[in-house]
KOLNUZA-25725 format. One record per atom (N, C-alpha, C): residue number from 1; chain; atom name; x, y, z. Coordinates in Angstrom, 1 decimal. Example, Ala and Ser with C-alpha at 12.3 -4.5 7.8 and 13.67 -1.06 7.14 Angstrom:
REM residues 2
1/A/N/13.2/-5.7/7.8 .
1/A/CA/12.3/-4.5/7.8 .
1/A/C/13.2/-3.3/7.8 .
2/A/N/12.8/-2.2/7.1 .
2/A/CA/13.7/-1.1/7.1 .
2/A/C/12.9/0.0/7.9 .
REM end
This chain:
REM residues 161
1/A/N/0.6/-1.2/-0.1 .
1/A/CA/0.1/0.0/-0.1 .
1/A/C/0.9/1.2/0.1 .
2/A/N/0.6/2.1/-0.9 .
2/A/CA/1.4/3.3/-1.1 .
2/A/C/0.9/4.6/-0.1 .
3/A/N/1.5/5.1/0.5 .
3/A/CA/1.1/6.2/1.6 .
3/A/C/0.7/7.4/0.8 .
4/A/N/-0.1/8.0/1.2 .
4/A/CA/-0.8/9.3/0.8 .
4/A/C/0.3/10.3/0.8 .
5/A/N/0.5/11.1/-0.6 .
5/A/CA/1.4/12.2/-0.7 .
5/A/C/0.8/13.5/-0.1 .
6/A/N/1.6/14.3/0.6 .
6/A/CA/1.1/15.4/1.2 .
6/A/C/1.7/16.7/0.5 .
7/A/N/2.1/16.5/-0.8 .
7/A/CA/2.7/17.4/-1.5 .
7/A/C/1.9/18.6/-1.7 .
8/A/N/0.7/18.3/-2.2 .
8/A/CA/-0.5/19.5/-2.6 .
8/A/C/-1.4/19.9/-1.4 .
9/A/N/-1.2/19.2/-0.2 .
9/A/CA/-1.9/19.7/1.0 .
9/A/C/-1.6/21.2/1.3 .
10/A/N/-2.9/22.0/1.4 .
10/A/CA/-2.4/23.4/1.9 .
10/A/C/-1.5/23.6/3.0 .
11/A/N/-1.6/22.9/4.0 .
11/A/CA/-0.9/23.2/5.2 .
11/A/C/0.7/23.1/5.1 .
12/A/N/1.5/24.3/5.4 .
12/A/CA/2.9/24.3/5.2 .
12/A/C/3.5/23.1/5.9 .
13/A/N/3.1/22.7/7.3 .
13/A/CA/3.7/21.6/8.1 .
13/A/C/3.5/20.2/7.1 .
14/A/N/2.3/20.0/6.7 .
14/A/CA/2.3/19.1/5.8 .
14/A/C/3.0/18.8/4.5 .
15/A/N/3.3/20.0/3.8 .
15/A/CA/4.4/20.1/2.8 .
15/A/C/5.6/19.9/3.3 .
16/A/N/6.0/20.6/4.4 .
16/A/CA/7.4/20.2/4.8 .
16/A/C/7.7/18.8/5.2 .
17/A/N/6.6/18.2/5.9 .
17/A/CA/6.7/16.7/6.1 .
17/A/C/6.8/16.0/5.0 .
18/A/N/6.1/16.3/3.9 .
18/A/CA/6.3/15.6/2.6 .
18/A/C/7.8/15.5/2.3 .
19/A/N/8.7/16.5/2.5 .
19/A/CA/10.1/16.6/2.2 .
19/A/C/11.0/16.0/3.1 .
20/A/N/10.8/16.0/4.3 .
20/A/CA/11.7/15.7/5.3 .
20/A/C/11.1/14.9/6.6 .
21/A/N/9.9/14.2/6.3 .
21/A/CA/9.1/13.6/7.5 .
21/A/C/9.4/12.3/7.9 .
22/A/N/10.5/11.9/7.2 .
22/A/CA/11.0/10.7/7.7 .
22/A/C/12.2/10.6/8.6 .
23/A/N/12.3/10.0/9.4 .
23/A/CA/13.3/10.3/10.5 .
23/A/C/14.7/10.2/9.7 .
24/A/N/15.1/9.3/8.9 .
24/A/CA/16.4/9.4/8.4 .
24/A/C/16.8/10.8/7.6 .
25/A/N/15.7/11.1/6.9 .
25/A/CA/15.8/12.4/6.4 .
25/A/C/16.4/13.5/7.2 .
26/A/N/15.6/13.6/8.4 .
26/A/CA/15.9/14.6/9.2 .
26/A/C/17.2/14.4/9.8 .
27/A/N/17.7/13.2/10.2 .
27/A/CA/19.0/12.9/10.5 .
27/A/C/20.3/13.3/9.6 .
28/A/N/19.8/13.0/8.3 .
28/A/CA/20.9/13.4/7.4 .
28/A/C/21.0/14.8/7.1 .
29/A/N/19.9/15.6/7.4 .
29/A/CA/20.0/17.0/7.3 .
29/A/C/20.8/17.6/8.4 .
30/A/N/20.6/16.8/9.5 .
30/A/CA/21.4/17.2/10.8 .
30/A/C/22.8/17.1/10.6 .
31/A/N/23.1/15.9/10.0 .
31/A/CA/24.6/15.8/9.9 .
31/A/C/25.2/16.6/8.6 .
32/A/N/24.2/16.8/7.6 .
32/A/CA/24.6/17.8/6.5 .
32/A/C/25.0/19.3/7.0 .
33/A/N/24.1/19.6/7.8 .
33/A/CA/24.5/21.1/8.4 .
33/A/C/25.5/21.1/9.3 .
34/A/N/25.8/19.9/9.8 .
34/A/CA/27.1/20.0/10.8 .
34/A/C/28.3/19.7/10.0 .
35/A/N/28.3/19.5/8.6 .
35/A/CA/29.5/19.6/7.9 .
35/A/C/29.6/18.3/7.1 .
36/A/N/28.9/17.2/7.3 .
36/A/CA/29.1/16.0/6.7 .
36/A/C/28.7/16.1/5.2 .
37/A/N/29.5/15.6/4.2 .
37/A/CA/29.1/15.7/3.0 .
37/A/C/29.1/14.4/2.2 .
38/A/N/29.9/13.3/2.4 .
38/A/CA/30.1/12.3/1.6 .
38/A/C/29.5/11.0/2.0 .
39/A/N/28.9/10.1/1.1 .
39/A/CA/28.0/9.2/1.3 .
39/A/C/28.6/8.1/2.4 .
40/A/N/29.9/8.1/2.4 .
40/A/CA/30.5/7.2/3.5 .
40/A/C/30.5/7.8/4.9 .
41/A/N/30.6/9.2/4.9 .
41/A/CA/30.3/10.1/6.2 .
41/A/C/29.0/9.8/6.7 .
42/A/N/28.1/9.9/5.9 .
42/A/CA/26.7/9.6/6.4 .
42/A/C/26.5/8.5/6.9 .
43/A/N/26.9/7.3/6.1 .
43/A/CA/26.7/5.8/6.3 .
43/A/C/27.5/5.7/7.9 .
44/A/N/28.6/6.1/8.2 .
44/A/CA/29.2/5.9/9.3 .
44/A/C/28.4/6.5/10.5 .
45/A/N/28.0/7.8/10.3 .
45/A/CA/27.4/8.4/11.4 .
45/A/C/26.0/7.9/11.7 .
46/A/N/25.4/7.3/10.5 .
46/A/CA/23.9/7.0/11.0 .
46/A/C/23.7/5.5/11.2 .
47/A/N/24.6/4.5/10.5 .
47/A/CA/24.6/3.3/10.6 .
47/A/C/23.2/2.8/9.7 .
48/A/N/22.9/3.5/8.6 .
48/A/CA/21.8/3.3/7.9 .
48/A/C/22.3/2.3/6.7 .
49/A/N/21.3/1.5/6.1 .
49/A/CA/21.6/0.6/5.2 .
49/A/C/21.8/1.6/4.0 .
50/A/N/22.8/1.1/3.1 .
50/A/CA/23.2/1.8/1.7 .
50/A/C/22.0/2.1/1.0 .
51/A/N/21.1/1.2/0.6 .
51/A/CA/19.8/1.4/-0.2 .
51/A/C/19.1/2.5/0.4 .
52/A/N/18.9/2.4/1.6 .
52/A/CA/17.9/3.4/2.3 .
52/A/C/18.6/4.7/2.4 .
53/A/N/19.9/4.9/2.5 .
53/A/CA/20.8/6.1/2.5 .
53/A/C/20.5/6.9/1.2 .
54/A/N/20.9/5.9/0.1 .
54/A/CA/20.7/6.4/-1.4 .
54/A/C/19.4/6.8/-1.6 .
55/A/N/18.2/6.3/-1.1 .
55/A/CA/17.0/6.8/-1.5 .
55/A/C/16.7/8.2/-0.6 .
56/A/N/16.9/8.2/0.6 .
56/A/CA/17.0/9.4/1.3 .
56/A/C/17.7/10.4/0.9 .
57/A/N/18.9/10.3/0.3 .
57/A/CA/19.8/11.3/-0.3 .
57/A/C/19.1/11.9/-1.5 .
58/A/N/18.8/11.0/-2.2 .
58/A/CA/18.0/11.3/-3.7 .
58/A/C/16.9/12.0/-3.6 .
59/A/N/16.0/11.8/-2.3 .
59/A/CA/14.7/12.6/-2.1 .
59/A/C/15.1/13.9/-1.7 .
60/A/N/16.2/14.1/-0.8 .
60/A/CA/16.5/15.4/-0.3 .
60/A/C/17.1/16.2/-1.4 .
61/A/N/17.8/15.7/-2.5 .
61/A/CA/18.2/16.4/-3.5 .
61/A/C/17.0/16.8/-4.5 .
62/A/N/16.2/15.9/-4.5 .
62/A/CA/14.9/16.2/-5.4 .
62/A/C/14.0/17.2/-4.9 .
63/A/N/14.0/17.3/-3.5 .
63/A/CA/13.3/18.2/-2.7 .
63/A/C/14.0/19.6/-2.8 .
64/A/N/15.2/19.8/-3.1 .
64/A/CA/16.1/20.9/-3.1 .
64/A/C/16.4/21.3/-1.8 .
65/A/N/16.9/20.4/-0.7 .
65/A/CA/17.3/20.5/0.4 .
65/A/C/19.0/20.4/0.5 .
66/A/N/19.5/19.5/-0.5 .
66/A/CA/20.7/19.0/-0.7 .
66/A/C/21.0/19.3/-2.2 .
67/A/N/22.3/19.6/-2.6 .
67/A/CA/22.6/19.5/-4.0 .
67/A/C/23.8/18.5/-4.1 .
68/A/N/23.7/17.8/-5.1 .
68/A/CA/24.9/16.9/-5.4 .
68/A/C/25.9/17.4/-6.2 .
69/A/N/27.2/17.3/-5.8 .
69/A/CA/28.3/17.9/-6.3 .
69/A/C/29.3/16.9/-6.7 .
70/A/N/29.9/16.8/-7.7 .
70/A/CA/31.1/15.7/-8.0 .
70/A/C/32.3/16.2/-7.3 .
71/A/N/33.0/15.3/-6.7 .
71/A/CA/34.2/15.5/-6.0 .
71/A/C/35.2/14.6/-6.3 .
72/A/N/35.0/13.5/-7.3 .
72/A/CA/36.0/12.9/-7.8 .
72/A/C/35.5/12.2/-9.3 .
73/A/N/36.3/12.4/-10.2 .
73/A/CA/35.8/11.8/-11.5 .
73/A/C/36.1/10.2/-11.7 .
74/A/N/37.3/9.9/-11.1 .
74/A/CA/37.5/8.3/-11.2 .
74/A/C/37.8/7.7/-9.9 .
75/A/N/37.3/7.0/-9.4 .
75/A/CA/35.7/6.8/-9.6 .
75/A/C/34.7/8.0/-9.4 .
76/A/N/33.8/8.1/-10.3 .
76/A/CA/32.8/9.1/-10.2 .
76/A/C/32.1/9.1/-8.7 .
77/A/N/32.4/10.1/-7.9 .
77/A/CA/31.9/10.2/-6.7 .
77/A/C/31.3/11.6/-6.4 .
78/A/N/30.2/11.5/-5.4 .
78/A/CA/29.3/12.8/-5.3 .
78/A/C/29.6/13.4/-3.7 .
79/A/N/29.3/14.5/-3.4 .
79/A/CA/29.1/15.2/-2.2 .
79/A/C/27.7/15.7/-2.1 .
80/A/N/27.3/15.8/-0.9 .
80/A/CA/25.9/16.5/-0.8 .
80/A/C/26.0/17.7/0.1 .
81/A/N/25.7/18.8/-0.5 .
81/A/CA/25.9/20.1/0.1 .
81/A/C/24.5/20.6/0.3 .
82/A/N/24.3/21.2/1.6 .
82/A/CA/22.9/21.9/1.6 .
82/A/C/22.8/23.2/0.8 .
83/A/N/21.6/23.3/0.1 .
83/A/CA/21.1/24.4/-0.5 .
83/A/C/20.8/25.5/0.5 .
84/A/N/20.3/26.6/-0.2 .
84/A/CA/19.8/27.7/0.8 .
84/A/C/18.5/27.2/1.5 .
85/A/N/17.6/26.5/0.7 .
85/A/CA/16.6/25.7/1.4 .
85/A/C/16.9/24.7/2.5 .
86/A/N/18.1/24.1/2.2 .
86/A/CA/18.5/23.1/3.2 .
86/A/C/19.1/23.9/4.5 .
87/A/N/19.8/25.0/4.2 .
87/A/CA/20.2/25.7/5.5 .
87/A/C/19.1/26.5/6.3 .
88/A/N/18.0/26.7/5.6 .
88/A/CA/17.1/27.2/6.2 .
88/A/C/16.3/26.2/7.3 .
89/A/N/16.5/24.9/6.8 .
89/A/CA/16.2/23.9/7.8 .
89/A/C/16.6/24.0/9.0 .
90/A/N/17.6/24.5/9.2 .
90/A/CA/18.5/24.6/10.5 .
90/A/C/17.4/25.1/11.6 .
91/A/N/16.7/26.1/11.3 .
91/A/CA/16.0/26.5/12.3 .
91/A/C/14.9/25.3/12.9 .
92/A/N/14.6/24.6/12.2 .
92/A/CA/13.7/23.4/12.6 .
92/A/C/14.5/22.4/13.4 .
93/A/N/15.7/22.2/12.9 .
93/A/CA/16.5/21.4/13.7 .
93/A/C/17.0/21.8/15.3 .
94/A/N/17.1/23.1/15.3 .
94/A/CA/17.4/23.9/16.4 .
94/A/C/16.3/23.8/17.4 .
95/A/N/15.3/24.0/16.8 .
95/A/CA/13.9/23.8/17.7 .
95/A/C/13.7/22.6/18.1 .
96/A/N/14.0/21.6/17.2 .
96/A/CA/14.1/20.2/17.7 .
96/A/C/14.9/19.9/19.0 .
97/A/N/16.1/20.4/18.9 .
97/A/CA/17.0/20.1/20.1 .
97/A/C/16.4/20.7/21.3 .
98/A/N/16.0/22.1/21.2 .
98/A/CA/15.4/22.8/22.2 .
98/A/C/14.3/21.8/23.0 .
99/A/N/13.4/21.4/22.1 .
99/A/CA/12.2/20.7/22.6 .
99/A/C/12.6/19.5/23.0 .
100/A/N/13.5/18.7/22.5 .
100/A/CA/13.9/17.4/22.9 .
100/A/C/14.6/17.5/24.3 .
101/A/N/15.6/18.5/24.4 .
101/A/CA/16.4/18.9/25.8 .
101/A/C/15.2/19.1/26.8 .
102/A/N/14.1/19.9/26.5 .
102/A/CA/13.2/20.1/27.5 .
102/A/C/12.3/19.0/28.0 .
103/A/N/12.0/18.1/27.0 .
103/A/CA/11.0/17.2/27.4 .
103/A/C/11.6/15.8/27.5 .
104/A/N/12.7/15.4/26.8 .
104/A/CA/13.2/14.1/26.7 .
104/A/C/14.9/13.8/27.1 .
105/A/N/15.2/14.7/28.1 .
105/A/CA/16.6/14.6/28.4 .
105/A/C/16.7/14.7/30.0 .
106/A/N/16.0/13.9/30.7 .
106/A/CA/16.0/13.9/32.2 .
106/A/C/17.5/13.7/32.8 .
107/A/N/18.4/13.2/32.0 .
107/A/CA/19.7/13.0/32.6 .
107/A/C/20.6/14.3/32.2 .
108/A/N/19.9/15.4/31.7 .
108/A/CA/20.6/16.7/31.2 .
108/A/C/20.9/16.7/29.8 .
109/A/N/21.2/17.8/29.3 .
109/A/CA/21.5/18.1/28.0 .
109/A/C/22.8/17.5/27.2 .
110/A/N/22.6/16.6/26.4 .
110/A/CA/24.0/16.0/25.8 .
110/A/C/24.3/17.0/24.6 .
111/A/N/23.4/17.7/24.2 .
111/A/CA/23.7/19.0/23.0 .
111/A/C/23.1/19.9/23.6 .
112/A/N/23.7/21.2/23.4 .
112/A/CA/23.2/22.5/23.9 .
112/A/C/23.2/23.4/22.6 .
113/A/N/22.2/24.2/22.7 .
113/A/CA/22.1/25.4/21.7 .
113/A/C/23.0/26.5/22.1 .
114/A/N/24.1/26.9/21.6 .
114/A/CA/24.9/28.1/22.0 .
114/A/C/25.2/29.0/20.6 .
115/A/N/25.4/30.2/21.0 .
115/A/CA/25.9/31.2/20.0 .
115/A/C/27.3/30.7/19.5 .
116/A/N/27.4/30.6/18.0 .
116/A/CA/28.6/30.0/17.7 .
116/A/C/29.8/30.9/18.0 .
117/A/N/29.7/32.3/18.1 .
117/A/CA/31.0/33.2/18.4 .
117/A/C/31.3/33.1/19.8 .
118/A/N/30.3/33.1/20.8 .
118/A/CA/30.4/33.3/22.3 .
118/A/C/30.5/32.0/22.9 .
119/A/N/29.7/31.1/22.4 .
119/A/CA/29.6/29.9/23.1 .
119/A/C/28.5/30.0/24.3 .
120/A/N/27.7/31.1/24.3 .
120/A/CA/26.9/31.4/25.2 .
120/A/C/25.3/30.6/25.0 .
121/A/N/24.8/30.0/26.0 .
121/A/CA/23.5/29.3/25.8 .
121/A/C/22.6/30.3/25.3 .
122/A/N/21.8/29.8/24.2 .
122/A/CA/20.5/30.6/23.6 .
122/A/C/19.4/29.5/23.5 .
123/A/N/18.1/30.2/23.4 .
123/A/CA/17.1/29.4/23.0 .
123/A/C/16.1/29.7/21.9 .
124/A/N/15.5/29.0/21.0 .
124/A/CA/14.7/29.6/20.0 .
124/A/C/13.6/30.6/20.5 .
125/A/N/13.3/31.7/20.1 .
125/A/CA/12.4/32.6/20.3 .
125/A/C/11.6/33.0/19.0 .
126/A/N/10.6/33.7/19.2 .
126/A/CA/9.7/34.4/18.3 .
126/A/C/10.0/35.9/18.4 .
127/A/N/10.1/36.5/17.3 .
127/A/CA/10.1/38.1/17.5 .
127/A/C/9.3/39.0/16.7 .
128/A/N/8.6/40.0/17.1 .
128/A/CA/8.0/41.0/16.1 .
128/A/C/8.7/41.5/15.3 .
129/A/N/8.6/41.2/13.8 .
129/A/CA/9.3/41.7/12.9 .
129/A/C/9.7/43.1/12.7 .
130/A/N/8.6/44.0/13.1 .
130/A/CA/8.5/45.5/13.1 .
130/A/C/9.3/46.0/14.0 .
131/A/N/9.3/45.4/15.3 .
131/A/CA/10.0/46.2/16.5 .
131/A/C/11.2/45.3/16.9 .
132/A/N/11.2/44.1/16.8 .
132/A/CA/12.1/43.3/17.3 .
132/A/C/11.8/42.8/18.6 .
133/A/N/10.8/43.0/19.2 .
133/A/CA/10.5/42.7/20.5 .
133/A/C/10.1/41.0/20.5 .
134/A/N/10.7/40.6/21.7 .
134/A/CA/10.6/39.1/21.8 .
134/A/C/9.2/38.8/22.2 .
135/A/N/8.7/37.9/21.5 .
135/A/CA/7.2/37.3/21.8 .
135/A/C/7.4/36.0/22.3 .
136/A/N/6.7/35.5/23.6 .
136/A/CA/6.9/34.2/24.2 .
136/A/C/6.1/33.4/23.2 .
137/A/N/6.3/32.1/23.1 .
137/A/CA/5.9/31.0/22.1 .
137/A/C/4.5/30.9/22.6 .
138/A/N/4.1/30.9/24.0 .
138/A/CA/2.7/30.8/24.4 .
138/A/C/1.7/32.0/23.8 .
139/A/N/2.3/33.1/23.4 .
139/A/CA/1.6/34.1/23.0 .
139/A/C/1.3/34.0/21.3 .
140/A/N/2.0/33.1/20.7 .
140/A/CA/1.8/32.9/19.4 .
140/A/C/0.9/31.9/18.8 .
141/A/N/0.3/32.2/17.8 .
141/A/CA/-0.6/31.2/17.1 .
141/A/C/-0.5/31.3/15.5 .
142/A/N/-1.4/30.6/14.8 .
142/A/CA/-1.3/30.7/13.4 .
142/A/C/-2.5/31.3/13.0 .
143/A/N/-2.6/31.9/11.8 .
143/A/CA/-3.7/32.3/11.2 .
143/A/C/-3.7/32.2/9.7 .
144/A/N/-4.9/32.3/9.1 .
144/A/CA/-4.9/32.3/7.6 .
144/A/C/-4.1/33.2/7.0 .
145/A/N/-3.3/32.8/5.9 .
145/A/CA/-2.5/33.9/5.2 .
145/A/C/-3.2/34.3/4.0 .
146/A/N/-2.5/35.3/3.3 .
146/A/CA/-3.4/35.9/2.3 .
146/A/C/-3.7/34.8/1.3 .
147/A/N/-3.0/33.9/1.0 .
147/A/CA/-3.1/32.8/-0.1 .
147/A/C/-4.0/31.8/0.4 .
148/A/N/-4.7/31.7/1.5 .
148/A/CA/-5.4/30.7/2.2 .
148/A/C/-6.6/30.5/1.4 .
149/A/N/-7.1/29.1/1.4 .
149/A/CA/-8.5/28.7/0.6 .
149/A/C/-9.6/29.2/1.7 .
150/A/N/-10.7/28.9/1.3 .
150/A/CA/-11.8/29.2/2.1 .
150/A/C/-11.8/28.1/3.2 .
151/A/N/-11.5/27.0/2.5 .
151/A/CA/-11.4/25.5/3.6 .
151/A/C/-10.4/25.8/4.8 .
152/A/N/-9.3/26.4/4.5 .
152/A/CA/-8.3/26.7/5.3 .
152/A/C/-8.7/27.7/6.4 .
153/A/N/-9.2/28.9/5.7 .
153/A/CA/-9.8/29.9/6.5 .
153/A/C/-10.9/29.3/7.7 .
154/A/N/-11.6/28.6/7.1 .
154/A/CA/-12.5/27.9/8.2 .
154/A/C/-12.0/27.0/9.1 .
155/A/N/-11.2/26.1/8.7 .
155/A/CA/-10.4/25.3/9.5 .
155/A/C/-9.7/26.1/10.7 .
156/A/N/-9.1/27.2/10.4 .
156/A/CA/-8.4/28.2/11.4 .
156/A/C/-9.3/29.1/11.9 .
157/A/N/-10.6/29.1/11.7 .
157/A/CA/-11.6/30.0/12.1 .
157/A/C/-11.5/31.6/11.8 .
158/A/N/-11.1/31.7/10.7 .
158/A/CA/-10.8/33.0/10.1 .
158/A/C/-12.1/33.1/9.0 .
159/A/N/-12.3/34.5/9.1 .
159/A/CA/-13.4/34.9/8.3 .
159/A/C/-13.1/34.9/6.9 .
160/A/N/-13.8/34.6/6.0 .
160/A/CA/-13.6/34.6/4.4 .
160/A/C/-13.9/36.0/4.1 .
161/A/N/-13.1/36.9/3.5 .
161/A/CA/-13.5/38.3/3.0 .
161/A/C/-13.8/38.1/1.7 .
REM end
């Protein structure tokens, strides 16, 4: 049985999950954003079966999160480099680290979020774009955007204008 595709679903969470919603994909992106590039590096880091790694890398390239670059002609070998879209996935991974540390690390943090330059601890936050004011996550919600369909507006409780 083939699973349902989420590629055309209006929800941005569903569309994102269509590209990276499988745990191997998220872990490959974690490693790629930490500097791993080559098939054997991903294989060693993850302990993933070669055929599964090939499928996941191909799907991340197809989704535009990684770019395949030749690093050796003989034999022909590729490395996988995050694209701008892939680099933007970093915020998702950092939020995952903070959430995992908060809820699933009773022994303490084995990985910490820090500012690269200072090494000082940081946490994901939301900010008002106009003023720069920090907004607590509890004060944030989602609402229908300008391109929302009538059904999305109804689902989110937003009036259709």
